[in-house]
C-alpha positions in Angstrom: -11.6 68.2 -147.4 -12.4 71.8 -146.8 -11.1 73.2 -149.6 -13.8 75.7 -151.0 -11.2 78.6 -152.0 -11.0 80.1 -155.8 -13.2 77.0 -157.0 -15.7 77.4 -155.0 -16.5 81.3 -155.4 -15.6 80.9 -159.4 -18.7 78.5 -159.3 -20.9 80.6 -157.6 -20.2 83.5 -160.1 -20.8 81.7 -163.0 -24.1 80.4 -162.6 -27.3 81.2 -160.8 -28.0 78.4 -158.1 -31.2 77.1 -156.8 -31.6 78.3 -153.0 -30.9 74.7 -151.6 -27.5 74.8 -153.6 -26.5 78.2 -152.7 -27.4 77.5 -149.5 -25.2 74.3 -149.0 -22.8 76.5 -150.7 -22.3 79.0 -148.0 -22.6 76.2 -145.3 -19.5 74.2 -147.4 -17.9 78.0 -147.3 -18.2 78.8 -143.8 -16.6 75.2 -142.8 -13.5 76.2 -144.1 -13.3 80.0 -142.5 -14.2 78.7 -139.5 -11.7 75.8 -139.9 -8.8 78.4 -140.7 -10.1 81.0 -138.8 -11.8 79.7 -135.5 -15.5 80.5 -134.8 -14.4 83.8 -132.8 -12.8 85.2 -136.0 -15.6 84.6 -138.6 -17.8 86.9 -139.6 -20.4 87.1 -142.1 -18.4 88.9 -144.7 -16.0 86.5 -144.3 -18.2 83.4 -145.4 -19.8 85.4 -148.2 -16.1 86.1 -149.6 -15.2 82.4 -149.4 -18.3 81.5 -150.7 -18.0 84.2 -153.6 -21.4 85.7 -152.9 -22.7 89.1 -151.0 -23.4 89.4 -147.5 -27.1 90.0 -148.5 -27.3 86.8 -150.0 -25.6 84.9 -146.8 -28.2 86.9 -144.9 -31.1 86.1 -146.7 -30.7 82.4 -146.0 -29.0 82.5 -142.6 -29.8 84.7 -139.6 -26.7 84.6 -138.1 -22.9 83.1 -137.6 -24.6 80.7 -135.2 -27.1 79.5 -137.4 -24.6 78.8 -140.0 -22.7 76.8 -137.4 -25.2 74.4 -136.8 -25.4 73.5 -140.4 -21.5 73.0 -140.6 -21.9 70.6 -137.7 -24.8 68.8 -139.3 -22.6 68.4 -142.5 -19.6 67.6 -140.3 -21.6 64.8 -138.6 -22.7 63.4 -141.7 -19.5 63.5 -143.7 -17.5 62.0 -140.4 -20.1 59.3 -139.3 -22.8 58.0 -141.8 -20.5 55.5 -143.1 -19.3 54.4 -140.1 -22.7 54.3 -138.5 -23.7 52.2 -141.4 -21.0 49.9 -140.7 -21.4 49.4 -137.3 -25.2 48.6 -137.6 -24.6 46.1 -139.9 -21.6 44.6 -137.2 -23.0 41.3 -135.6 -20.1 41.6 -133.0 -21.3 44.3 -130.5 -17.3 44.4 -129.4 -16.3 45.1 -132.9 -18.7 47.4 -133.2 -18.1 49.7 -130.6 -14.2 49.8 -131.5 -15.4 50.8 -135.1 -17.2 53.6 -133.1 -14.6 55.0 -131.0 -11.2 54.1 -132.8 -11.8 57.1 -135.4 -12.3 59.5 -133.0 -8.6 59.4 -131.9 -7.2 58.6 -135.4 -4.7 61.5 -135.8 -5.7 62.1 -139.1 -6.4 65.6 -140.6 -10.3 64.5 -140.7 -10.0 63.8 -137.4 -8.4 67.0 -136.1 -10.6 69.2 -138.6 -13.8 67.2 -136.8 -12.7 68.1 -133.6 -11.6 71.7 -133.9 -15.3 72.3 -135.2 -17.0 70.5 -132.0 -14.8 72.6 -129.8 -16.0 75.6 -131.4 -19.6 74.6 -131.1 -19.6 73.5 -128.0 -18.3 76.6 -127.0 -21.2 78.3 -128.9 -23.7 75.8 -127.0 -22.3 76.8 -124.0 -23.0 80.5 -124.3 -26.1 80.0 -126.0 -27.9 76.9 -125.2 -30.7 77.6 -127.7 -28.4 77.5 -130.4 -28.2 73.2 -130.4 -31.9 72.8 -129.1 -33.5 72.1 -132.8 -30.6 69.9 -134.1 -30.1 67.8 -131.2 -31.2 64.6 -133.4 -29.1 65.3 -136.5 -25.9 65.9 -134.3 -26.0 63.1 -132.0 -26.1 60.3 -134.1 -22.8 58.8 -133.1 -24.3 58.7 -129.2 -27.3 56.7 -130.8 -25.7 54.7 -132.5 -23.6 53.8 -129.7 -26.6 53.2 -127.4 -28.1 50.6 -129.8 -24.5 48.7 -130.1 -24.4 48.5 -126.2 -28.3 47.2 -126.1 -27.3 44.5 -128.6 -24.1 43.6 -126.4 -26.4 43.5 -123.2 -28.6 41.5 -124.7 -26.3 39.0 -126.1 -24.5 38.8 -123.2 -21.3 40.6 -124.7 -21.8 43.3 -122.0 -22.5 41.7 -118.8 -22.3 44.9 -116.9 -25.2 46.0 -118.6 -27.5 43.2 -119.0 -30.1 42.6 -116.6 -29.4 42.3 -112.8 -26.2 44.3 -113.4 -25.8 46.4 -110.4 -24.6 49.6 -108.9 -21.1 48.5 -108.7 -20.9 48.2 -112.6 -22.1 51.4 -113.1 -19.9 53.2 -110.7 -22.9 55.2 -109.5 -25.0 54.3 -106.2 -28.3 52.8 -107.2 -27.9 52.5 -110.8 -28.3 49.4 -113.0 -30.2 48.3 -115.8 -33.9 48.4 -115.2 -35.0 45.8 -117.9 -33.7 42.7 -119.6 -32.1 44.6 -122.4 -30.2 47.1 -120.2 -31.9 50.3 -122.0 -31.1 53.0 -119.3 -27.7 51.7 -119.1 -27.0 51.5 -122.3 -27.9 55.0 -123.1 -26.2 56.2 -119.4 -23.0 54.7 -120.9 -23.5 56.4 -124.2 -23.7 59.6 -122.7 -20.8 59.2 -120.3 -18.6 58.2 -123.3 -19.7 60.9 -125.5 -18.7 63.4 -122.6 -15.3 61.9 -122.0 -14.4 61.3 -125.4 -15.1 65.0 -125.9 -13.1 66.3 -122.9 -10.4 64.1 -124.2 -10.3 65.2 -127.5 -10.1 68.8 -126.4 -6.8 67.9 -124.8 -5.5 66.4 -127.3 -6.5 69.7 -129.6 -4.7 71.7 -127.2 -1.4 69.5 -127.3 -1.9 68.6 -123.9 2.1 67.2 -122.6 2.2 63.4 -122.8 -1.4 63.1 -124.3 -1.3 61.0 -127.4 -4.1 59.6 -129.5 -2.7 56.1 -128.5 -3.0 57.2 -124.8 -6.4 58.8 -125.2 -7.7 55.3 -127.0 -6.4 53.3 -124.1 -8.2 55.3 -121.7 -11.4 54.6 -123.7 -10.9 51.0 -123.6 -10.4 50.9 -120.2 -13.7 52.9 -119.6 -15.6 51.0 -121.5 -14.0 47.7 -120.2 -15.5 48.7 -116.7 -18.6 50.2 -117.7 -19.5 46.9 -120.0 -17.6 44.2 -118.6 -16.3 43.5 -121.8 -12.6 43.3 -122.8 -11.6 45.9 -125.6 -7.7 45.6 -124.8 
């Protein structure tokens, strides 16, 4: 998935590409370098070498590695989530839809491993420089947005009773919290954000090979959390 080595460089050297093509080439190359070396070990010259272009070409298109990282994460988000989100939005059963969103995160595949390694580097960069992500929020939080839509559909249909109208603070686990409208809109977005934060943290622990933590256990934790927050069964 990240293979952008010699063939990519040869393609770059063999023909003069349009700016958009050259920019995409650099982003693809950067993805491979970041996965291989980690963000801390990635330099503009490394990306240029991977892409088969000069450092000047890279800096013509991007001001910094941080800017390139933003584009890498946008690319990764589109690749990893686009087909999943399309399927979830078409799924009439909201419980099944939520499962379809969560299961790929802990699938124990090369794709999911690469995905979380990139996101781990990204959130580290954002923590140091919050402005890095500011203009990319809508483009990279598509999973959370889809989860919010799915939870709202479930609240409306009654599949998620803890999110429906009149659901109290006990279902939310927060004093004074609860759905403020018949579609549980506020609670849905709250639960989606909480699950995004929870899954990010658990995935980071998985990537660090935390003793006793497996993908199967991580998924079981997600289902327990969602069952508590939504009132539905994910077992």
